[in-house]
C-alpha positions in Angstrom: 0.0 0.0 0.0 1.3 3.5 -0.9 2.2 5.7 2.0 1.6 9.4 2.2 1.6 12.0 5.1 -1.5 13.2 6.7 -2.0 16.2 9.0 -3.8 15.9 12.4 -6.1 18.9 11.5 -9.0 16.8 10.3 -12.3 17.2 12.1 -13.0 13.5 12.6 -11.1 10.3 12.8 -13.3 7.3 12.7 -13.3 3.6 11.9 -13.4 3.1 8.1 -16.0 0.9 6.5 -14.6 -2.2 4.7 -15.2 -0.7 1.3 -13.0 2.4 2.1 -10.5 2.9 -0.7 -8.0 4.5 1.6 -4.6 3.1 2.2 -3.8 1.6 5.7 -1.1 4.3 6.0 -2.0 7.8 5.2 -2.0 11.5 6.1 -5.2 12.8 4.6 -7.9 10.1 4.9 -10.7 12.5 4.3 -14.0 12.5 6.0 -15.4 9.0 6.5 -19.1 8.5 7.3 -19.6 5.8 9.9 -22.7 5.5 12.1 -20.7 4.8 15.3 -17.1 5.7 15.6 -16.8 5.0 19.3 -16.2 7.3 22.2 -12.4 7.6 21.6 -12.8 9.1 18.2 -15.2 12.0 18.6 -14.5 15.2 16.7 -10.8 15.3 17.2 -7.6 13.4 16.4 -7.9 10.4 18.6 -5.5 7.5 18.7 -6.6 4.6 20.9 -2.9 3.9 21.8 -2.1 7.5 22.8 -0.8 7.9 26.4 -2.0 11.5 26.4 -4.5 12.7 23.9 -5.0 16.2 25.2 -5.0 19.1 22.7 -1.7 20.4 24.1 0.0 17.1 23.6 -1.3 16.6 20.0 -0.5 20.1 19.0 3.2 19.2 19.3 2.7 16.7 16.5 1.1 18.9 13.9 2.1 16.5 11.2 1.5 12.8 12.0 2.1 9.4 10.4 -0.9 7.1 10.8 -1.5 3.4 10.2 -4.8 1.5 10.1 -5.4 -2.0 11.4 -6.3 -4.3 8.5 -8.9 -6.1 10.6 -10.8 -3.6 12.7 -9.8 -0.7 10.4 -9.0 1.6 13.4 -6.5 4.4 12.8 -3.4 4.7 15.1 -0.5 7.1 15.4 2.6 5.2 14.1 4.6 6.7 17.0 2.1 5.2 19.5 1.3 1.8 18.1 4.3 1.1 15.8 7.6 -0.6 16.7 9.7 2.4 15.6 10.6 0.7 12.3 10.2 2.0 8.7 6.5 2.6 8.0 7.1 2.5 4.3 8.2 -1.2 4.6 4.9 -2.4 6.3 2.7 -4.5 4.1 0.0 -5.9 6.5 -0.5 -4.4 10.0 -2.7 -5.4 12.9 -3.3 -3.7 16.2 -2.5 -5.4 19.5 -6.2 -6.1 20.3 -6.8 -7.9 17.0 -3.5 -9.9 17.3 -4.5 -10.9 20.8 -7.9 -12.0 19.6 -6.5 -14.0 16.7 -3.0 -15.4 17.3 -2.7 -16.4 13.7 -2.3 -12.8 12.6 1.2 -11.6 11.9 2.6 -8.2 10.8 4.3 -8.6 7.4 6.8 -6.3 5.5 7.1 -5.7 1.8 10.0 -7.5 0.1 12.9 -5.0 -0.3 13.3 -3.6 -3.8 16.4 -4.9 -5.5 17.1 -1.9 -7.5 19.7 0.7 -8.1 19.3 2.2 -4.7 21.6 5.2 -4.6 20.4 8.5 -3.4 18.8 10.2 -6.5 19.5 13.8 -7.2 16.8 16.2 -8.6 16.5 15.9 -12.3 16.1 18.7 -14.7 12.8 17.9 -16.4 13.2 20.8 -18.8 16.3 19.2 -20.2 14.6 15.8 -20.3 11.7 17.3 -22.3 14.2 18.8 -24.7 15.7 15.3 -25.2 18.8 15.8 -23.0 19.5 12.8 -20.8 16.4 11.0 -21.9 17.9 8.6 -24.5 17.9 5.0 -23.2 20.6 4.0 -25.7 23.1 6.6 -24.6 24.7 4.1 -22.2 25.6 1.7 -25.0 27.0 4.5 -27.1 29.2 5.6 -24.2 30.4 2.0 -23.5 31.1 1.5 -27.2 33.8 4.3 -27.1 35.5 2.9 -24.0 38.4 0.4 -23.7 37.9 -2.5 -21.3 40.3 -5.0 -19.7 40.1 -8.6 -20.9 37.9 -10.9 -18.9 40.2 -13.3 -17.0 37.8 -14.5 -14.4 37.9 -18.2 -13.6 35.5 -20.6 -15.2 34.4 -23.5 -13.0 32.6 -26.8 -13.2 29.6 -27.0 -10.9 31.0 -29.8 -8.7 34.2 -27.7 -8.0 32.2 -24.8 -6.4 32.0 -25.8 -2.7 33.3 -25.0 0.7 36.5 -27.0 0.0 37.3 -24.5 -2.8 36.9 -21.5 -0.4 39.0 -23.1 2.3 41.8 -24.2 0.0 42.0 -21.2 -2.3 43.0 -17.9 -0.8 41.5 -16.1 -3.8 38.1 -17.8 -3.5 35.1 -15.4 -3.3 37.4 -12.4 -4.1 36.6 -12.2 -7.8 33.5 -13.1 -9.8 33.4 -16.6 -11.2 31.4 -18.1 -14.1 29.9 -21.6 -14.1 29.1 -22.3 -17.7 27.0 -25.5 -17.0 24.9 -26.1 -13.9 25.7 -29.8 -13.6 27.0 -30.5 -10.1 26.2 -27.0 -8.8 23.4 -28.2 -6.5 21.0 -25.6 -7.9 17.4 -26.0 -9.1 15.9 -23.8 -11.8 12.8 -23.8 -14.0 13.1 -25.5 -17.4 14.7 -23.6 -20.2 11.3 -23.1 -22.0 10.0 -21.3 -19.0 8.7 -17.8 -20.0 7.5 -14.5 -18.5 3.9 -15.8 -19.2 4.7 -18.6 -16.6 6.1 -16.0 -14.2 2.8 -14.0 -14.4 0.7 -17.2 -13.9 2.7 -18.3 -10.8 3.2 -14.9 -9.2 -0.2 -13.5 -10.0 -1.1 -11.0 -12.7 -2.5 -8.6 -10.2 0.7 -8.5 -8.2 2.2 -5.0 -8.1 5.8 -4.9 -9.3 8.5 -2.2 -9.5 9.6 -1.3 -13.1 12.6 0.8 -14.0 12.5 3.3 -16.9 15.9 2.8 -18.4 16.1 6.3 -19.9 15.8 8.0 -16.5 17.0 5.1 -14.3 14.0 5.8 -12.0 10.8 3.9 -11.1 7.9 3.9 -13.5 4.7 3.7 -11.4 1.5 1.7 -11.9 2.8 -1.7 -13.1 1.4 -5.1 -12.3 2.7 -8.5 -13.3 0.0 -8.8 -15.9 0.7 -5.4 -17.5 4.4 -6.2 -17.5 3.7 -9.6 -19.2 1.8 -7.8 -22.0 4.7 -5.3 -22.4 7.4 -8.0 -22.5 5.6 -9.9 -25.2 5.4 -6.9 -27.5 7.7 -6.7 -30.5 10.7 -4.4 -29.7 9.6 -1.7 -32.2 6.1 -1.6 -30.5 7.5 -0.7 -27.1 7.3 3.0 -26.3 10.0 2.8 -23.6 12.7 0.5 -22.6 12.0 -0.9 -19.2 13.6 -3.3 -16.7 12.5 -5.4 -13.7 15.2 -6.2 -11.2 13.4 -6.2 -7.9 10.7 -8.9 -8.0 11.3 -11.0 -4.8 9.4 -14.2 -5.2 9.7 -15.9 -1.8 6.3 -17.3 -0.7 5.0 -17.6 -4.2 4.4 -20.7 -6.2 7.4 -19.8 -8.4 9.7 -20.1 -5.4 9.1 -23.9 -5.3 10.9 -24.2 -8.7 14.1 -22.5 -7.6 16.9 -23.5 -5.2 20.1 -21.4 -4.9 23.5 -23.1 -5.5 24.7 -25.4 -2.8 27.6 -23.1 -2.0 25.3 -20.1 -1.5 23.1 -22.1 0.9 26.2 -23.2 2.9 27.4 -19.6 3.2 24.2 -17.5 3.5 23.8 -15.8 6.9 20.0 -15.8 6.6 20.0 -19.5 5.8 22.4 -20.5 8.6 22.1 -18.0 11.4 18.6 -16.5 11.4 16.5 -18.8 13.7 14.4 -21.3 11.7 11.5 -20.7 14.0 11.4 -17.1 12.9 11.4 -17.7 9.2 8.7 -18.6 6.7 5.1 -17.6 6.3 3.9 -15.0 8.9 7.4 -14.1 10.1 9.4 -10.9 9.3 13.0 -11.8 8.1 15.3 -10.7 5.3 13.8 -12.0 2.1 16.6 -11.4 -0.4 17.4 -15.0 -1.6 15.0 -15.3 -4.5 14.7 -12.7 -7.3 13.2 -12.8 -10.7 14.8 -10.3 -13.2 13.2 -9.6 -16.5 14.9 -7.2 -19.0 14.0 -6.3 -22.6 16.6 -5.7 -25.3 18.8 -2.6 -24.8 17.9 -2.4 -21.1 20.7 -0.9 -18.9 21.2 -1.0 -15.1 23.5 1.8 -14.0 26.6 1.4 -11.8 25.8 0.0 -8.3 26.9 -2.2 -5.5 24.4 -4.7 -4.1 23.0 -3.6 -0.7 25.4 -4.1 2.3 28.0 -5.5 -0.1 26.0 -8.7 -0.3 27.3 -11.3 -2.8 25.1 -12.4 -5.7 24.3 -15.6 -7.6 22.9 -14.9 -11.0 21.6 -17.5 -13.5 20.5 -16.7 -17.1 17.6 -19.0 -17.9 17.4 -17.6 -21.4 18.8 -14.5 -23.2 22.2 -12.9 -22.4 23.8 -10.2 -20.4 26.9 -8.0 -20.5 28.5 -7.1 -17.2 30.9 -4.2 -16.6 32.9 -4.7 -13.4 35.1 -2.4 -11.2 37.2 -3.9 -8.5 36.3 -2.9 -4.9 39.7 -1.4 -4.1 39.8 1.4 -1.5 40.4 4.0 -4.2 37.6 2.7 -6.4 35.1 2.5 -3.6 36.0 6.1 -2.7 35.4 7.2 -6.3 32.1 5.4 -6.3 31.1 7.1 -3.1 31.9 10.5 -4.6 30.0 9.7 -7.8 26.9 8.1 -6.2 24.1 10.4 -5.4 25.6 13.5 -7.0 25.3 15.3 -10.3 28.3 13.3 -11.5 26.1 10.2 -12.1 24.1 12.1 -14.6 26.9 13.0 -16.9 30.0 11.1 -15.9 31.0 7.5 -16.8 32.1 6.0 -13.5 34.7 3.9 -15.4 36.7 7.2 -16.1 37.1 7.7 -12.4 38.6 4.3 -11.6 41.7 2.3 -12.5 40.0 -0.2 -14.9 36.7 -1.7 -16.1 36.4 -5.4 -16.9 33.8 -6.6 -19.4 32.2 -10.0 -19.1 29.6 -11.6 -21.4 27.2 -14.2 -20.2 25.1 -16.5 -22.3 22.0 -18.7 -21.7 22.6 -21.3 -19.1 25.6 -19.5 -17.5 25.7 -18.9 -13.8 27.8 -16.2 -12.2 28.7 -15.6 -8.5 29.6 -12.0 -7.7 31.5 -11.5 -4.4 31.3 -8.7 -1.9 31.5 -5.1 -2.9 32.1 -5.4 -6.7 30.8 -2.3 -8.5 29.0 -3.2 -11.7 26.7 -2.1 -14.5 24.6 -4.5 -16.7 23.5 -4.3 -20.3 20.8 -6.6 -21.8 21.4 -7.3 -25.5 18.2 -9.3 -26.0 15.1 -10.1 -24.0 16.3 -12.0 -21.0 14.9 -13.9 -18.0 17.2 -14.3 -15.0 16.9 -15.8 -11.5 19.2 -14.9 -8.7 19.6 -13.7 -5.1 21.7 -12.0 -2.5 23.6 -13.4 0.5 25.9 -12.2 3.2 28.7 -14.5 4.4 31.6 -14.8 6.9 34.6 -14.4 4.5 34.6 -10.7 4.0 32.6 -8.9 6.7 34.9 -5.9 6.8 34.0 -5.1 3.2 30.3 -5.7 3.8 30.5 -3.1 6.6 32.4 -0.7 4.3 29.6 -0.8 1.7 27.0 -0.5 4.4 28.8 2.7 5.5 28.8 4.0 2.0 25.0 3.6 1.9 24.7 5.6 5.1 27.0 8.4 3.9 25.2 8.7 0.5 21.8 8.7 2.3 20.4 5.6 0.7 16.8 5.3 2.0 16.4 2.5 4.6 13.8 0.6 2.4 16.6 0.1 -0.2 19.2 -1.2 2.2 19.7 -4.8 3.3 16.6 -5.5 5.5 17.4 -5.9 9.3 21.2 -5.9 8.6 22.2 -5.1 12.2 19.8 -7.7 13.7 21.3 -10.3 11.4 24.8 -9.3 12.5 23.7 -9.9 16.2 22.4 -13.3 15.3 25.6 -14.2 13.6 27.8 -12.9 16.5 25.7 -14.8 19.1 26.1 -18.1 17.2 29.8 -17.7 16.6 30.3 -16.9 20.3 28.4 -20.1 21.3 30.6 -22.1 19.0 33.8 -20.6 20.4 32.6 -21.4 24.0 31.6 -25.0 23.1 34.2 -27.6 24.1 33.3 -29.6 21.0 33.5 -26.6 18.7 36.0 -26.8 15.8 38.4 -23.8 15.2 37.4 -21.2 12.7 39.2 -21.1 9.4 41.8 -18.3 9.4 39.9 -16.2 6.8 36.6 -16.5 8.8 38.4 -15.8 12.1 39.8 -12.5 10.7 36.5 -11.6 9.2 34.6 -12.3 12.4 37.0 -10.0 14.2 35.6 -7.1 12.1 32.0 -8.2 13.0 33.0 -8.3 16.7 34.4 -4.7 16.5 31.2 -3.6 14.8 29.0 -5.1 17.5 31.2 -3.6 20.3 30.7 -0.2 18.6 26.9 -0.8 18.6 27.2 -1.7 22.3 29.0 1.6 23.0 26.2 3.5 21.2 23.7 1.7 23.4 25.6 2.8 26.5 26.7 6.3 25.6 24.8 7.4 22.5 21.9 9.9 22.1 18.4 8.7 23.0 17.5 8.3 19.3 20.7 6.4 18.6 20.2 4.1 21.6 16.6 3.3 20.4 17.8 2.5 16.8 20.4 0.1 18.2 18.1 -1.5 20.8 15.4 -2.1 18.1 17.9 -4.2 16.1 19.0 -6.5 19.0 17.2 -9.8 18.9 16.1 -10.2 22.5 15.1 -13.8 21.9 18.8 -14.7 21.7 20.9 -11.8 23.0 20.1 -11.0 26.6 23.0 -8.7 27.4 24.3 -7.2 24.1 27.3 -5.3 25.4 28.6 -8.3 27.4 28.0 -10.6 24.4 29.8 -8.3 21.9 32.8 -7.8 24.2 33.1 -11.5 25.0 33.0 -12.3 21.3 35.8 -9.9 20.6 37.8 -11.2 23.5 37.5 -14.9 22.5 38.4 -14.1 18.9 41.5 -12.3 20.0 42.5 -15.2 22.2 42.0 -17.6 19.4 44.2 -15.4 17.2 47.0 -15.2 19.8 46.5 -11.7 21.0 46.3 -10.7 24.7 43.1 -9.1 26.0 44.7 -5.7 26.7 45.6 -5.2 23.0 42.6 -3.1 21.9 43.6 -3.4 18.3 41.4 -2.1 15.4 37.8 -1.2 16.1 35.0 -0.5 13.6 32.2 1.9 14.5 28.6 1.5 13.7 29.0 3.2 10.4 31.7 0.7 9.3 34.6 3.2 9.8 37.7 2.6 11.8 38.3 4.0 15.3 41.6 4.8 16.9 42.7 3.0 20.1 41.5 4.2 23.4 42.8 3.6 26.9 41.5 0.6 28.7 42.4 -0.4 32.2 43.2 -4.0 32.7 42.4 -5.7 36.0 45.5 -7.7 37.2 45.5 -10.2 40.0 48.8 -10.7 41.8 47.8 -14.2 42.7 47.4 -15.3 39.1 50.0 -15.5 36.3 49.9 -13.0 33.4 47.6 -13.8 30.5 50.5 -14.4 28.2 52.2 -16.8 30.7 48.9 -18.7 31.3 48.0 -19.1 27.6 51.5 -19.7 26.1 52.0 -19.7 22.3 49.0 -20.0 19.9 48.9 -21.8 16.6 48.1 -18.6 14.6 49.9 -16.1 16.7 50.9 -13.0 14.9 52.8 -10.3 16.9 51.8 -6.7 16.3 53.9 -5.2 13.5 56.5 -2.5 14.3 55.3 1.0 13.6 58.8 2.1 12.5 62.0 0.3 11.5 65.1 2.4 10.7 68.6 1.1 9.9 71.7 3.3 10.3 75.1 2.2 8.8 78.2 3.1 10.7 81.3 4.4 9.0 83.9 1.7 8.2 86.9 1.8 10.6 90.4 0.3 10.2 92.8 -0.2 13.2 95.8 -2.2 14.3 95.3 -4.8 17.1 97.9 -7.1 18.8 96.6 -10.7 18.6 98.2 -13.9 17.4 97.1 -15.8 14.4 94.6 -18.7 15.0 96.3 -22.1 15.6 95.4 -25.5 14.3 93.1 -27.8 16.1 89.3 -28.3 16.7 89.2 -26.0 19.7 91.0 -23.1 18.0 88.0 -20.8 18.4 88.0 -20.8 22.2 91.8 -20.5 22.4 91.8 -17.5 19.9 88.9 -15.6 21.5 90.2 -16.0 25.0 93.9 -15.4 24.2 95.4 -12.3 25.6 97.3 -9.8 23.5 100.6 -10.8 21.9 103.3 -8.9 20.0 101.9 -9.9 16.6 100.1 -7.1 14.8 96.8 -7.6 13.0 94.8 -5.2 10.8 91.1 -5.1 11.8 88.5 -3.7 9.5 85.3 -2.9 11.4 81.8 -2.4 9.8 78.5 -2.0 11.6 74.9 -0.9 11.6 72.2 0.0 14.2 68.6 -1.0 13.7 65.9 0.9 15.7 62.4 -0.7 16.0 59.5 1.2 17.6 55.9 0.3 18.2 53.0 1.4 20.5 51.9 -1.0 23.2 49.0 -0.9 25.7 51.3 0.5 28.3 53.2 3.0 26.2 56.0 2.5 23.6 58.3 -0.5 23.1 61.7 0.1 21.5 64.3 -2.4 20.3 67.9 -1.2 19.5 70.0 -3.8 17.7 73.7 -3.1 16.9 75.5 -5.4 14.5 79.3 -5.3 14.3 81.4 -7.2 11.7 85.2 -7.5 12.1 87.7 -8.7 9.5 91.2 -9.7 10.9 94.2 -9.9 8.6 97.8 -10.5 9.4 100.7 -9.4 7.2 
């Protein structure tokens, strides 16, 4: 249902009749004629959940967000009856009274739109009407003039894409890979003759869908699955505009029964493995990002973007073809993307000109691609194409996922276009990893996962600090994302997770190390007092060496060479025999002259420690003795 804003200056707020055409979220519902509106809704703004409905109290909120129960049709203030979440994301909503009366009722959210979700700048419609920036084919013309790096991404057989590959190959899930045939991939897809007609039948022709107008790269309103099916089946020359569908999430539909993501995706996916199974499925609110249907007509273009929260993607072309343009997620390239995204640059600047290189990859029917965390990409559709895919977060590159999440915040991406319940999912993951670390039977984490989980722990500790010291609004935002069914003491859990991960990595608990704040940025070290018991040995003495111990690197290493010196010393030549070294070194001076050439260097190493500064000074001296 579409949301608007309504002012609390209306003369009457009443229960709406069932036939009311108004949305369940509104600002200006109009005057509704109902014989009996009840004593709470008499000639003034009245919300049954209001703690104080006096005129003085309501005057503070001259502009209110309202929501209507889909059973009893009673209107409530969102601030009174809601949970503090995003009202735009609500699909079906029920008041507490109706949910208590019927336990089968459950509040549901809309599936997040999988679209180019950058902050959009105001467009110049005068120029658009004049034909400037309104040509959907301008992207291909720009691309045709550019030079691209040769595609050297690895091609795999389906049976080779598994956890063993990730654990044995250090480069696994750091670059896109292509699986040309699905045999052995552990994936289920509809038959190759499956069409958009079949999609419409299984999803429902009346289902609203989000359609992108390629020329403006913005949403085109008023589309249903049936209307899109009619458009898709037109001859190319009969289509007035070039449009694209990349945000149709199909979980819970009959179509979802025909699709199963690749085995590797299911083994890595945080939602699949860490979100409680009792809180998934019909009637539950959880991140639904695993199953998308993408339908693009010939010459469609999706502009440069990174999938939300840096999530990885699996992408299978059922029929048709695609051309991908990739930019590596290096620090410099991500910074360029952040400058470009949400500014006027994106209207007239080819992002590829702001980065080191662009890699072009062509995919054909039957190909499957896995795109890892953070890769910037644009997509061109040469012919009408039907694709199935999905997004997933995983434990092998958490730091980069947080970096992209931070970019979304800094570029003001609306919450409804970000990864749904991202922070809550992070808490679920952290809680499960901590339980595994504490378990006597738990197996050690792979080195890559251990390093990645350290970034997650730093992020959760940062969230805990916000909960303890932040503003009231910030505290509320963090608290709303903590899953109270699993995490009872969030600050203690986050700090214990970080501590246990550091012990597993061979660090002592007083080494604060690197910390990531709630925006994914890095914090400098702070001072932390360590409680020391004189009756117990030090932590390092008690723990001893660790398998993966890595001492902290030196902050500065400088080498100074001494000037060569030559002098005459009185010492006898070395004698024969196995013990000549001891005799020569301990021998006192003699009358025999020897020329000694002396060379030397001094190495200074300095680094910060929890207590101050550590310095090592190493002096090396080389003597060459010769006798005339």
